Steps between C-alpha positions, in 0.01 A plus 500: 500500500284734303194291571566491872270787575211343315523154652403387846801487731586137583412335830765452760805314387644221703876470539495130392339590168701354210453817307684693771784255496533525122542875479540800726401765258232736604295438189500116553408545864199713417388252228529212744303683765234575238459132411494402865223752575252273324515244780331743741716397793598812688513646853586855611828386644594314183393794287730737694792263463452463124448876450807570708703261281387680182561842656851398611588409141356838386719678750811301406450583130375859555191405294258782562262382227448156654462651841223724380325205335522303828360793696222540246414130533493521878258790478278319254444195717430714802781344694634681804876466481694458822712770664813323385376494137415867511852581626641298216297705251658817655845344453421405137371846399789675682768292330332549157503878545117531536524663845159673465334158453682377808362797692152416367532142632625637833207745526239229412631252762250454784780404739868581492794379702850635534606297191247688290640836615858384445420372150355828391777693671763296314312547178500875532870497574594271210293712261658829608190629678699611803258760628202256474706244689569743785136611513387138517747436780364807689138367461616154618661647808184698586221256409645172378655198664823541689796512260749218515872506421427451122281812512780707648752362253281619208436838663867566567587412141237745379646771724842451351352592159345821641803614695281614790730490802238617745247232405778241507578584860133478593473146350822412674333606826196272432733209419671550835162522675371182330827316579582409137856638525603158635440351157817523292324573172320803649820638652686447169226689313530796747878503460457516124238783535730714722798432273304622193393811699863571591415459868798272550516542877139393541567197275791401719283541815240264360775246434639525851152436650424192298421194709579250233722555196533303181725528199272765359550706814872490460466579134289804586753645739795426267313676222435788739871539578586472128248769417667727759841436347623332819701230329683385809183472705333295228792260490506472883133408496571238236759342731259519796236331288737212427600475869134471608448208264295673228584391148524795256287468191519649152349832620770531771779464252318718247490786754859459608623492143333837440733667750742760361807329643741284305687364802252226590381385160739204484407395859133510413576317183661231710195471729278473192716227349499313833122491493484407130308811412722607216272330256196670645354743247444781748831466684703445186355809340585704811859373491533593132363847576732548798821400320391714204449804719848469645672453166577121502332408175701176468363344818155633423509320162626176665212500750254566219640206301457269803131586551272206402202732439515850351217734452491844336600666830819294518589584139434868569734490800795353310443724195479810726825386676685491169383844385555657840868393490571605141463149351269617222578217254451232767168656593384495135611138463304398807192677364528297180541174699189588700305512176650176372373322814149610426462772766338818399639827648274696725488877557794488741721324241417760234559784747841361594597478133378852423699644791809323373436632153495854635833470686709219345362389166354741244170662427469284187519183707247661736263549210517124429401432864222751450385286205504190715278682756256597222477144374425379853242774550702655785552845353204631697649375830604790726829344606614436143374838387694679770817311399445594133457864596830512687686300229395737225556803720863410573559474126323830431214335308241721666219431247538124549484550876175686466355228273595236758327716763185513286497124455466433871141402570489612860758756593639494854685778674832352394394532136425873538824560693697312235367698206548831690865399568540409135418850384717652774799289402465610140469870588129544428378637830193659351362156398596356838307774678192449281499127572523562872200736477310244293581223754353705782186585296436125450489445877846346563650591833859616452769341708840637590645396165215676319563821689876481441432472124267795506746710696775413250276618216425826683870545563587455132224738393583751776129501601525617857126531556423151371777362714353669805162349418657152483667568836165611641335181371768295675427679827125436462568132463718504814810402305790619716806575280782256556843530347367358169208741459689784669773480237243538221335797680836669549583451133166650396532806724861555407433496127210734561752730677312481833799395711334593827225242447765243407683572821175459702433160345856391582472613863170307549635163379586309817712220358731651247719299260780597269261545207303777664818679607618487143163624379519813715865565413414466133203737544709761671763459231250558218386820664850638563510467878869411531540593864197290596640207300811497713304550818291197417811301410637559850168424666476187295836383626392584852213256460749227395400491133787447258480704179485296182560580137160669468579730795830610353348539151242736646765700687706543183183609316441765769864616464453511121176698520653763728851489356641415842799317346720536807253318720466238227873439502496440872224241470688343212793447733272293724382284211857428384553323832184290470387222272280744311778666304446269199115521503362633172217701655729683740763566234242628253368760746858596582578548131186714461599718796852564367368561148252756613768685692730499200753271674550273203832372620347351815201371302727327248699344782186351658373388158819318395545344847149346483548130414150435362358797315134503404311721258437756774875529562578564132207743466606699805856536370380596150261760643764639730742554213229660294389744772861602562562573136710191419283387213768306310589307819132416545485353150818296564348357817188400300724326244669309779159414642401342166828304494420358844159384365303712749156579360418870535163620621290807422686713757835408340386655174379816681854538633648439157274752330584750774870453423435553126297814584786660700755415234283596205516149349168507322587227249615262776189579694285394203689169479443431873134592471458247219719234670283517812187379320650284223778314687376497859123516448462796736213727416596869523332678789446867564850558638660361175289730283582796721873430465470477125308832483776659707773353275336613179434846643860546609612388149274767342278238336189674629264372229595136580457569873153642448395211273630252761285661768194478280574133416537387865271201574368682810393853588813725537515702814627850562856383554573400139337814367718700739811327361391604152441853614845513657656373180306763303645768729854379430445486123280809474183330358232736631203355315560142608577624853163681510323172405688306770408764759129474409518122548674544837243748629215273386642228722635709786355856499712614797837391366733797539788336316311515170451875527866552592629280214280682242601835638865405471440371151356837393784683671766289322361605157454861609119492512461725804132557429451123536691506830270768638197312376602182678581691822166668490330167439671363808361786707147455366505127573663544841802286417815560696844358433620267763850607617782257435671333792833325547690341782868445574664300777811670655662383821213256558247784493228545234469856354187591310474770232189656355505707182478867595502418869718645774431271794839335508711630790797565265294678235720816482825308493362260231397784265827679553690179431285438188571846377874436533468164321311652211734793459809274490333258258400796281861611492604152395246491216231290655225757533298355208498154661401648838231712349347205324529253787509688833312824455224605272606454138577814315253386231222529758569870562407784269856637529837340543530346839875537513477866579247458777620496863509156654274603784216576250487147365301216649748225588417141432580225748833379372703819567343545841604146597851554366538828684370353822744210473793740478366713783424217744794279420743650252755219533255230398298667227414204277263433210432211267782460245284610205365837599366570151246221546384620839128548494251646750129421497205671665518384766818295472620226739765558757858487371818385667813612321826315484787512248779737398510850654323753283688822404779470757667826385195724550569764761263569788328841450452524874872468561470188716786257513460126483478490880178547693368851503533617859275801456185297449599184685330334797649350813302238694525451874377168637388490863589133578372434851125524441529268200629221720158444664182343375252687715647469847689177429863508383544346156800498263261379235313829525830691463600296191162547341478876542863556402454290186194697402682829582796415273296352210206742496605825668865592501624291201849623419482819705734519802368354824634566854377267778485631854474298828413627850808567709551361850331717761351702221188597689673598827508865397121516471441292813690757702271772362182293541511180711179369343666494157451142358461374854187296422692296241729358768202413720329329214805297417539396864136379504537308174512122553658442162779752466559641846784754466598347171461805282843648552652151533348407164645809330839461656528130404377545147671832426812331342280309261309816404817701448657221296210464256472880457871533425475222242224710332742790480319697774707682768375445859521784753472472880590777744529440867256705714275592204182343371488423130244784457759755622772362279277511188395861585868601532595334171190640324616860567844412358351335184268796435801736514653305212189574282359142517156384593431262795260209534468343841380141519333455842159449664596753772267806497774714663653551158191704393664807654771473230255491202555768232522527130841336514430237770251214469413197707425153369312286748451120514130413499458142636130486415569514127862377506669796327695823554299821456636851447390777734566853375426860598174479307391200702582684824299807410203288393512310831565778751384813315815692606860550395752229590714761673233508776510121547733501798310782676171318438630177647613688813131580563369158396771288656621160384338206672721246324818658643341586832487876452168634642326791329342818644143384417520264798565796729272763342162368389389660175854573380501259206650464156281762332587760763869429469493520118313830503746653750803377309366630168459842658828523701737261322731292719445386858748751637323788324169375642633483850646851464159633389336327795738669738378842386133387494441525125384142430124554517296236675553517873518124574770466227685806634503358859599153382796626299630712787450223757657217294768692306782302654317177440457581133866606467609164645279319253660702223851394599395134539321477168748704299741305289860582595740625231823474709597139444873458465493374141598646166370391161751316284496584129544136417165430660330716232617303200271281297437169676575173321197266527680199361530317834159588643320181404787268595571669833137506617447143372792369708379702796154337486645157441716521809212601723327163454171622653242383254210525743567867553491567126162332472368714782644812330314439175177363648346851501598544135316180399186621671493801271456304176798681348806439718781748449809301419808571288685338218801455722295302750346286228856414372626435851213262563586303185 
């Protein structure tokens, strides 16, 4: 063969040559032709035949070298090869990968036919030169011969690779024009093209227009239906195919077996057996794969055993079926049998084994498979490399994952996404972010999985700006966030504390799923938006999404963060009725919530009722006991955890060390610190070292604490130095405290706590010069102490306290109550304890603090909270059982107190009894009728909604009196002014929907309204001949005479004439879905005059809503400003009219108007005035504190009985359009 180029190519070979009969090898053929060339017998036709025979063998054997020698020989003898021979050379070079040589042959051809063009087109396509193929097709259409059906087949296949829908439709148009759609193979190719493009309707249209169909046509449409997920349609087509006499082939059954439906597998299996295709390699493999997918490994193995021929794909299918169904040992045994039968695994086999090692086997077995891949030279394969990355990542072998990533010769996008996820899973977001940046710098185009990984890294690092840049990059690439990407964006913005952006992302996702709902609920929970969490829960239920364990876990986390334990208890009641009551994730968040609130009894109950406790459950319970001061109980729980063989994690030891810190168990803490590393191989992190520093500092072992800080394997931050400084203050070590402060200020120059701690340290040892020096240093450096804050929940309301502040509405009462508490505790010998814990310690003052008046001391948060509890609700004043361990931080979290009453024998310095103080109480009046309408349409849903919000957000336990319009209530005003509310009747008569139904609606629904209000402990008043406004005005005067304040709940502006310092209005605002208070300050800001002039002003301006015309319609120029000026000068309307009668008003047009229309104005005054003569007397029982126990149940039953779901959806549609719908916890619970 090597001498072939040097010799003369043989003369034409005859078929009857004995040499040809003896051998068919290319080398023997060329030798025989060489010997025959000596005879000199040759003709052009014979030469072409012989050259074609040699070229055919070169093509069959992909022998580029021999083909080049033949072409060289033809050139040397100056022989002009035929057109057919030239086309064959194009085929040879194309199939041997020398596409540029094929193009050279094509360009040198003096004449070309359609076969020449098709050969080069096919060569470009087979060698991946898609663009060149399409360019050649374009030239052929413009200047070459007319394309035939083979040309269009090649062009369409090239288009599938480009994904160009527009060009595909153009070629489809040319095919229609040329009439090639009648050929089944062309139509089948178009169907495949549209299917790949996702244009399934167009693919089906092509199928319907086919003139002739073959088995491939049926296969194409069946594959189309399968790709759409239309299982039933695919099976119907299969039946139609059989009815029309077409025999299904292996591709038909292969497609049907890929359907995600187990119902018809056995029927298909029967059809396959009937046609004796079970033994077919392709069909048998598809059957094995189908049965494996649907969990029937036994039948899959039986089919595999019956197959006469098995290739690597078949072995991969049965091995994958075993591993997918938990049959790890059977899968390993099959892999060994595969090797015994002489078959080498391919990259798919190794990938299957590595995935199994990550989930079912062990990482050590996975390393052996890694060794097999290395021996086979497959470690550089991207598929195997990606599987190795994920296997090592799941077992926390991050360095091995990165080595596997580096071994990949050509990284694909999956490789980069896998290594990014590896670092994210193992809590190394910084490395994940750097890899994402590197990937982009190398020119890789991120996909949705890449962006999700980058967003997760930004979320963990709280890099809001980087996250926004990633979001912007997605927008530039026209990636529209779906539920998957939207969840990642919401998580990133939530952890960056930009909740508004998270909400915007959520609102722009069109097709929401449960994951994105949970993402937003979790984000709101993390940022303390408890109300919004419950609003979203209700909205979620409205959209027919059922909360899962992640939803409830996030809700409990929100309750824990805000100490809203009462709301948490209500949600727990819902879970107890569902199948989620035994879920570990839900129970763990519930335990955490109760522990943070100090409700250890409830936390213990949840913990011990949990059937399967994981490490998080044990850790939560240990941490809860530690935080509540039950350190010994925490250690006992840890001992039980060890007995149950539950392996602790790093957070468990943080909780244990915290327990030791609170109990002063420094020796036990040292043992746990050592156990963590020696027994459980957990490397101590910063939190563990910080706990140990705190423990040693509390124990007075300051030298050991300082040495431990210096020996930390990482740079200590200001927190641990602050702990040491605090310990120095307690133990009076000024020198060491000074060193600690210097370290703190080097790390955080603006830290006010360091200055305060050092100042207190100097004060405790009597170094007042040092105190002054530190205070002066704070002034020079511009450092200010942040005031401490605390919260307490009483009667479902959160009260906030700020050190030194006086913003609380009960400030005076609180300080008076605190003074009484301190005086009585001092008499009982507790003044030292109080001085040390509740007020400034006597050691911090230059003189004894016991002689100072209480008012001169700066109170800390604890006594203010205690005093407020006794003022707001003296019967339920509760604190955690161990008050001596009660701590307040700056700022501290909200606290909810439950337990035994504190100091039950302490007298009230204000002289109040245990009943409600009537002198400062409020009475609420509820104007019922306007609440029963949503706009102009009657709606009991509207009534229930506003009443629920009124009870839960406005009145709470204060007394409420509901008032209804009496029959013929407006007759009095109609007699005075016939136009009074006349237009309302006309409107109702014109209405197509309601007609005269307004009064009918109220009369028919009034019993239901009265019933639900009475169940909520609200008296309902209705007086014949009086409107509700007049009844409320009458009762308001009576309540004010008893020294109480009045709040009127109504949207009616007529009540503005009652506004004073003692009377307020609370109005429902439908646009924002909440009640809003309207006070005398609001009135003055709005009208720039005193509320006492409101009625007189409305006499001039009129009331268009009630049909009372104003004077400005009669006297042009007499507007609001003129009326206000006159009323400010003269007072009431009657005084103004008296002044006009004696001509002392001023402007002549105003003077004449007042004289001319005096009777008109006096009539308006009578019509618009609220009457105070209703025959009703206030009952003292109505003024007692209202029990709210039945509110939720009564309103829930009321809503349930209505059965008008469509009206509820309409009611809240406006809320959903505002991004933040206003909904209430009660509604969320009712929906569940």
